[in-house]
N, C-alpha and C positions, 0 to 999 in steps of 0.2 A: 834550491827555488828559479823556475823559469822567468825570465825576464818577461813584462809586461810590454813587447812593442805592436806596434798598430800592424792588423792584418793586412790591411790596403787600404789606399786611398779612395777613398767615395769620388764618384761624379758631384760639380760641384754645386750642378743644379737640385741633386738632389735631395740638400738640407732643404730646397724652397717648397718641397713637394708633400702634400697630404693624403690620408685615407680617404676614402668615400665616404661620405655623411654616416650610412648605416655601421661602417666599422667601428666609427669613432664612438659611436653611440654604444654599442655590443661590448667597447671598451669601458667606458663609463658602466654601463653595467655590471661588467666582472668586476670593476672596481668597489662597488658599491654592496653587490654580494659580499666579495671578501670583508667588505669593512664591518658586516652586519655580523657576519658569521665570528670577528673578532670579537665588535660589539659585545652577543651574546655569551661567550664564553667567559671574558672579562669580567660581566656584571654577577654570573653567578661566584666564581672561581674568588673574585673580591669579598663575597660575604661567607668565603668557609669559614675565617671563626666564627662569628656568628653562629653557623652550623653547629660547629664543634661547642660551644660556650649550650647552646638551646639542647642538643641532645646528651650533652656533658659525656663526650667520649674523650678515648684516652687516644694518646699518640696512635699506637695500636690500629685501633680501632677505627681511624680517622684514614691510615695508609690502605686498609683495609676496602674501606669507601671509595676511596680514589682508584685502586686497585682494579675496583670490581668496574668503575666508570672507563679505565681505560682499557678492560678486557672487551667490552661492550663495541670501542672503536674497531678493535681488531678484529671483532668480527664482522662487521659491516663491509671495513676497508676492501679485501679481497673478493665482496661478493658486487661490489658498484662497479667493476669495471661492464660486469655483464647488465647490468639494472640501466647503465646510461646504453649499452649496445642498443635495449629492445627499446625502451622508452625515452632515449634522446638526454642528453645532458640538462636541459632545460625543465623537462618533467620533472627527472631524476632529482632537481637542486629542490624544485617545490616540494617533493615527498620527504627529502631528507630534512628538508627545515621544518616541517610539520610534525615530524615525528620527533626532531630535536627539541621543538615547543612544547609538546606535550609531555616530553619524559620531564624536562624542566620546572612544567607549572605541576604536573604533579612530586617531581621531589621538592619542591616549594610548598606543598600542601602538607608533607610526607613530615617535614621538616615542623612545621607549626600544630602537627598532631602527634610529634614523639616519635614519630614511627624510623627507630634508624633500619631496619630492614627493607620498609619500604622506600626509606629514601634510598638503598642501597642499589633495590631492582629500578627504580624510577632511573638515578643516574646512568646503569646498565642502558635502557633505553635511549636515554639522554645523547648518550656518548655515541651509538649507532649511527644516529641522524647527525650529530658531529662531523664522523668521522664519513658517512653518506656526503654529507654536502661537502667536507672537503677536498675530494676526489672529483665529484661531479663538477664543483667552480673553475679546479684546475683543467677538467679536461676542455670548459668551454674557454678558459683565459688559452691554454692551448692553439684552440682554432681561432682566438682574435690574433696572438702575436703571429700565426700562421697568415695572415691576410695583410697585417701589417708589413710583416715582411720585416720586423728586428725584433730586439729583447723587449717585450711588455710583462713577465711574469713577477719579476722582482718589484714593479709597479705595483702590481694587484696586492705581491704579499705585504708590500708598503702598508697598502689598504688596509690588511686585516691588523697588521701592527695599530695604526693610529683610531681604529676601531677599538682595540683593545683598552689604547688609554682612555679611550670615551666609556667604557663598559665599566672601567674598572674606577674611575672618576664618579660614575652614576652608584653605583656600588659603595664609594664612599661616601657621596655626600647621602645618602641614603641612609648610611648607618649615624653621621653623624646629628641627623635629622631624627633621629629613634626610630625609624620605618623598620618594620621588622620583614623578616627572609620574605614570607608569602606573599605578600603582596609585590613587593619590588621585581622578584625574580620572574614570577610568573606575567605580571605588565609588560616589563619589557622583552619577554622570552616569545610571548604572541602577537606584540607588535612589530618583531622584528621577522616573525614568520611571515603574518600579514605583508610586510615591505619585498620581502624577497618574493613572493606568489607574484606582486604584480612588473618587482624590478626584471625579472629573468624574460619578461614579456621582451626584451631589446636585445635576446642572446641571437648570435648567426646559427642557423642549422649546423649540427654536429658535422655534415657530409661539405658542409663548404669550403673548407678549406682540404681537404679531400682529393675534390674536383680539381684545383687547380695541378694538383700536383703529379710525380711522377714516381715511376716506383724507386729502391733503394739499391744497390749494388749487393751490399749484404745481407738481403732477405728475398731469399727467395722465393718462388712464385707459393703460395700460401696453400700449405697443406692440411687436412683437417683437423690439426694438432693448432696450428699457430691461427686456424680461423678459431678455436674455441679462446673462450676469455682467459680462460686458466693454462694456456699454452706459454703465456708469456713468463711464468716462474721455471721454466726449462732454458729459460736464454741468457746466454752468461755475460751478455752486457745492461741487460735488465736489471738482474742481481747485481754486479759491479755498483749499478748506480744506486740501489738500495741501499749501499754498504757507503756510497760517500752521502747521503739522506739520511741513513744513522746516524753517520759520526755531527753530521751537522746538527739534529734534532738532539742530539747526548749534550752538544756545548749549551745550544738553545735552553734547552730545557734544564739542565744541573743551574744556570743561571737565575732561571723562573725561580724553581723550588730554594735552593739554596745560597743563594748570593748575598741576599739581606742581613739571613741568621748568621754566615759566617763574618759578615762585617760589626752586627754586634757583639756575638761572643769572643772573636778573637781579638777586635782592639778595643775591647771594653768602651764599645761607639753608644750613644742612646741608638733610639731605634728609628729616629727621622734620620740619622746618617745611613742606616740599613736602607729604606726605601729610599735615600738619594742614589747611592750606587744601584741600584738596581731600575731607577730613572735611566739615570743616565747609560745604564747597558741597551735599556729599550731604546732610548732615542738615538744611539749609536745603530744600532740596529737599523731603524727607520731611517735615518740618513742614510746609509750605506744602501739601502732596497729603493730610494727614490732616486739613488744615483747609480744603482747598480747597472742597467739597461743600457746607459753609453759607456761605460766600461766596458760590458760584454759584448757592444758592437763595434768597438774601435779594438779591442787586446781576443777578443776569443774569450769561450768556456774555459777552456784548460789552464790557460793562464792566468785568469782572474780567480780562478777554483782554488789556484796552487799558492797564488798569491795571498788570497784569504786565508784559507789553513795555516802557511805561516804566521800572518796576521793573529790569528786567534792563539795559536798555540804560545806565540811571545807573551802578549795579553795573559792567559791562562798562568802562565808563567812570573810573571809581574804581581799580580796579584794572591797568585799562591807564598811565592818568598818576601815581598816586600815588609819591612817592618813598619811601613809610614803607610797611615789610611791615605794620604792625598796621590802616593805613588802608587796604591791598590787601584786608586779611584781611575788611574790614569791607565791600568792595567784591564779595570772593567770595560774601560773607553776601545778600548782595541780586542778585547777580546767581544766585544757586540759589532764592531767593524768585520772582523773577521768569521762570524758566525751569520751575517746576516745572507745571505748569497745559496748557500749550500742548497737547503730545501728548495727554493725556485730555478734555479739551475738546473737541477735534478732533475724536476718535475718538465721543464723545458726538456731537456735530452731525451725525456722519455718520451715523448712527442713526435720525437722528429718525421715518423711517418705514422699521417694523419689516420689512415687507415687500420695503425693498428694501436692508438696512443689510448683507448679508452681502458683498454688490459694492462698495458705496460704501466701507465700511472697508478692504475691500481694495487698495482704489486710493490713499483717504489714508495707509493704511500705506507704500504701494510709494513715495508721492512722499515722506513723510516719511522712508525710511530711505533717500532718496539721499542725506542727512545725514552719515549716517553710512560712506556707499561714498567720497563724493567729500572729506567735508570733512576726516578726517585727513591724507590727503597733500598736498592742498594748501596747506591751514594748515601742514604742516611744509616745505616746500617753500619757501615765502613766508617762514619764521622763520628761514629758514638767511641769507636775504639782510637782515631788518628786525629780528628778534627776536623772541624767544615774544610779548613783550605786545603788541606791535605789530601782531601780525598776528592775536592774538585778538581785536583790537578793530574787524579786518573784519566780524567777524560782527555789527557792529551795525547793518550796512544792511540782512541781510534781517532781523534783530527790528526795527526801524521800518517795515519793508516789513509783518511780522507786525502790526503795532500796528493799521497802517491798513486792512490785509485783514480785521480783524477782525470785523468787519461780518458776513461770512460767515457764522458762526456761530450767528448768532439766530435763535430756533426757525420750523420750517416753522409758517405758520398751517396749519388746519385747515377743512375743510369744514364738520364737524359735529363735535361733543364732544372734547375732548380726552382722549389716551390716558388710562385713567381709572387709579389705581394695583390694585395687588392689596388685595382685601377687608380692612380693619385691626378689631382689638382692640383696648379699651380698656388701659392697661396694669394698672389696678386688677383687669382680668379674668384675667390672664397666671399 
């Protein structure tokens, strides 16, 4: 594991500087869009037990519905880079949010009508919207990050986590109050989409960061292939970043899907203990994402990613091997802290060259989302034979691979001066 040593001492006056108002406004807009994405996702996922009960689905049937939804995201993700290049990240985010809301509203109506095939088809459409929304907001987040001149994407992903907490709370309260899936999911989805349509007006133009920058040493003059949004699929660094994000996605997704069940089944604990373990994991992730920007600015991507992967490995092993529930909870904390930064840092690294950010973020997102498609069913099938905690420890293999491949996230060198942050003013002048 590489020690996290400070990269360089910053100028004293840099601490007292702030980006111009329009860049700060864009940062808030991106944070809100991330939060709304998490809110919509969790408000639907939190009602899946009600969906299963209302449609009388078996575990296999429910798994197929979720697999159909994940396939929708995987269809949309590789295409979103081209969509952003044509429409811009603001319009792409608007369109994606509307598609997501239409799909979720349709799925909610289908639940009320008792039609499982219609729910599956609607989930496919909704997941296409979620996937495109994810890529387009990450691309705009990269633009804002370049204008800020420091790490911002971990904070934006913390917004997603906070939104997910609120969405899950809304779903839980609706369930406790006896509100059915149809009105709750339809209302939250439509309201969130309307909010996104308005909030993205605060986005920066997609060429805003590119206009500040210079070409990169590792990137030759763009050929016809590299100009294509699909040319990024042939770039070794982009594919390696995708594997780093894939490992982080498996670490996060495995906990999302199976941690609570592992606690309940293998520690003979009440359901509240399983919910608490998951809440501890999500809280740890959120805290690290809020603090991660400072760590990245101080120590750099590679050192932070390697330290994070090592922490996730320790947490996984403690959770999987401990015979004590409190010790396993401590493992869940380390697991959450270590899983928090892989996804946002991978996105940030993919956007190092603003001119090619859309295509590269689309590729990295697509590879990362394989974790959410293949991970849950494979871990579930394995758990039937070896138990939940043993199955979860299999995630240690890709996490260790992510530790080794963290070098791919090193910033690309530039032929001339690096991208300049936005013009700043002193705090005393604000």
